N, C-alpha and C positions, 0 to 999 in steps of 0.2 A: 715671291720667287725664292727658291731654295738657294742658300748661300754655299759656295764651294770653298773648301779649305784643304790645302795640301799639308801633309805631314811627312817629313822625311825621317828615316830610321824608325819606321812604324811596325817592324816585325816583332818587337818585344819591348819590355820595359815601359818607359815613359811614353814612347811613341804608340805602342799598342793600346795602353790604357787610355791615352788621349783619343785615339781613333774610335775605340768602342764608345767612349763617353759622348763624343761629338756626333756620332751616328745616332745615338739615342736622343740627342737633343735636336735632331732634325736637319743636320748639315749634310751636304753632299761631300763625303770624305774621300779625297784622293790620296791613297796610301802608297808612298814610295818606299821600295825595298831594294836592297842590293842583289839578293839572290832570286833567280827566276821562280824557284819553288815557293818562296815566301810571297811573291807577287800573285801566284795562283791561289795561295791560301787566303790572301786578302780578298780576292774576288769571291771566293766561296763564303767569306764572312759578310759579304754585302758591301764591300768598299770598291772603289775604282782603283785597281792595282796598277802601279807603274814601276818599271824597273829603273833604278837609279844608282849609279856608282859615283859618289862625289869625288872620287880620286881619278876619274876618267872624264876628260873634257868632252869627248864625243858623246858619252853616255848622258852627261848633264844636258847637252844640247838636244839630244833626242827626247829625253824625259820632259824638258821644258816645252817642246813642240807638242808632245802628246797631251800634256796638262792643259795647254792653251786650247786645244781642240775639245777636251773633256769639259772645260768650264765655259766654252763658247766666248773666250776672250774677256770674261769678267770674273775676276778672282777676289774673293773677300778676304781670305786668310792664308798666310804662309807660316807654318810652324817649322822652323829650321831646327830640327832636333837630332838629325843624324850626325854621328861622329864616333871616334874611338880614341883610345889612349895608348901611348908608348911610354913605358915606365923604365927607369934605370938612371944611374948617374950620368950627368951630361957628358962627362969625358968619354963615356962608352957609346953615346948616341952618334951614329954616323950622319953625315950630311943627307944621305938618301933617306934615312929614317925620319929626320926632321922635316925634310921636304914633304914626305908622305903624310906626316902628322898635320902639317899646315894645309896640304892639298885637300885633305878630307874635311878638316874642321873649320877651314876658313875659305880657301880658294874656291872649292866647289860650292859652298854656300853663297859666296859673292856672285859667282857666275849664274847660279840658278835664280837668285833674287833679282839680279839685273834683267835677266831674260823675262821674268814674270812681272816685273814692275809695271809695265804699261797696262796689264790686265788688272793689277791691284789698284792703280790710279783710276782705271775705268769704272771700278765698282763704286767710287765716290767716297768710301770710308773704309778702305782696306786696312788690314792689320798684319804686321810682320812681327813674329815672336821668335826669339832666338834662345836656344838652350845653351847657357853658359855653365858655370859651376862655381862652387866655393873656391875652386882653384883658378877662377878668373878674378878673384879678389886677393888671394894670398897664394904664394908658391911654397912648396915644401920639398925637402930632399928626395930625390928619386922620381919626382913628378914634374921636373922642370920643362920638358918638351911639351907635355900636355898642358901645363899651366900657361906656357908661353902662347900656345894656340888660343886658349880661352881669354887671356889678357887681350890678345889681338882682336878677338871677336867682340869683346866689350868696347874697345876703342872704335872698331868698325861700326858697331851698332849706334854708338853715340853720334858719330859723324853722319851716318845715314839718317838718323832721326832728325837732326837739325837741317840737313839738306832737303828733307821731304816736308818740312814745315810749310803749311799752306796748301799741300797737295791733297789733304784728306786722309793720307796714309799715316798710321801711327806705328811706332817701333818700340817694342818692349823686350826686356831681357828676363829670363827665368834663371835663377841661380840656385840649383839644388846642392845640398850637402849630401851625406850618405843616403843613397837610395838602393833598395834591394832590387837588383836587375841582373841581366847577363853581362853588363858592362865590364865588371871586374873579371869575369871569366874570359872575356874577349881581349883583355889588355895584352899588348905585345911587350914582353919583358926583354930588356937588353941583356940581362944576366939570368939565364934560365935556372942556374944553380943557386942564385941569391935573389929570388923574386921580391919586388917591392910589394908589401902587403899593408892593408889598412891596420892601424893599431887596434888592439882588442877593444878599447873603450869606445871606438866608433860604432860597434854593434849596438850599443845602448841607445844611440841616437839615430839609427838607421830606420827609415820609413819606407813604406811600400810606394810603388810608382804612382798610385792614386793620390798621394799627398800633393802632387803637382796640379791636380785637376782644378781645385778652386782658383788657383792663380791663373791658370790658362783660361778658364771661363771669364774671369774678370778682365784679362787682357783682351779677349775677343769681344766681350759684350758690354763692357762699361763705356759710357760716353767719355770718360776721362781715365783711360788706362794708365797704370803707373809705368815709370821708366824701368824699374827693377822690382823683381819679385823674389826675395830670398825664400828658400824652402828648407826646412829642418832647422833645429836649434843651432847646429854647427854653423850654418850659413848666416843666420841672424847674428850669432855671437862674433864671428870673424869680421863681418861688415862693421860692427861697432868697435872691436878691438883695433882694427886697422886705422880707424879715425882717432882713437884715443891714446894708444900706446906709442912710446918711442920705438923706432925701428929695431934697435938692438934687443929690447925686451921682447918684442914680438918674435924676433928671430929665435930667441932662447926658448920660447914656447913652442914654436913650430919645428924646432930641431928634435924635440922629444919623439922617441920611437913609439 
C-alpha cells in the first residue's frame, strides 16, 4: 500500500526538494502551500496539492480535513517544514509581529499535527518530522524572534515525542544551518534600512536544500529514527559548542557580525 506523506512549505527550498525526492521514492506526497498558484503548480508536478496558511486557524482546519480525505484516514508521515522568519532587534519587534512569528512557526504546526494525529496513529508506525534550525540551538543578535519560535518548536517536539511513546508514532527534528533557499529573501525585516544579514563567512558553509534529504529519508524509513538531525557544519558545530563552552564565551562568539 502506498504511504502518504504531508509536506508543509513545499513550494520551494527544502520542502520542494523533499517533495520531489519522496515522489521518486514511491510515496503519495501531499504538498501543502500557502499560495493558490503554488498549489496548482504542485498538482501539475504530480503531487496532491493542498492550500495551507499556518497563520490562519480556519485554513489549517480546512487543510487538515482535505488531507484526511486524501489519505483515507491513514497517514504515514508529516513533515512540518513550513515557516518564515522575522529579523530585527527585539526592542523593535512588536507584539503583533512576535505573535505572527509564533503563529506560523509553532501554533499552526501544533494545530495541524493534532488534527492529523489520529491518522498517524492509525498507520501503526507514523513519523512526525519537524524542521527546526541551528537557531533552535543558539540565538544570535537580530534573530531573537525567529530563534524563540524554533526553541519553542524544539521543546514542543521533545514533549510530543515522549507523550507518543508506545503509540508507534516517532518524532524527529531536523536542524539545518545555512541552506540556499528563498527563506532569506522572504525574511520580514524590522528595520528595512538596516536589514539583518548572514555574515559573509556563512556562504562558505551554505549547502543546497538537497543536503537535508539523507536526514529526512532516515527519519522516515529507519526502524530507529534519531531524535535530532543537524544539517551543515554550522549546525553540528553549534550543537557541540553549546554543550562544551561556558555561556559567556559562546555569547562572545555569537555576537560577532
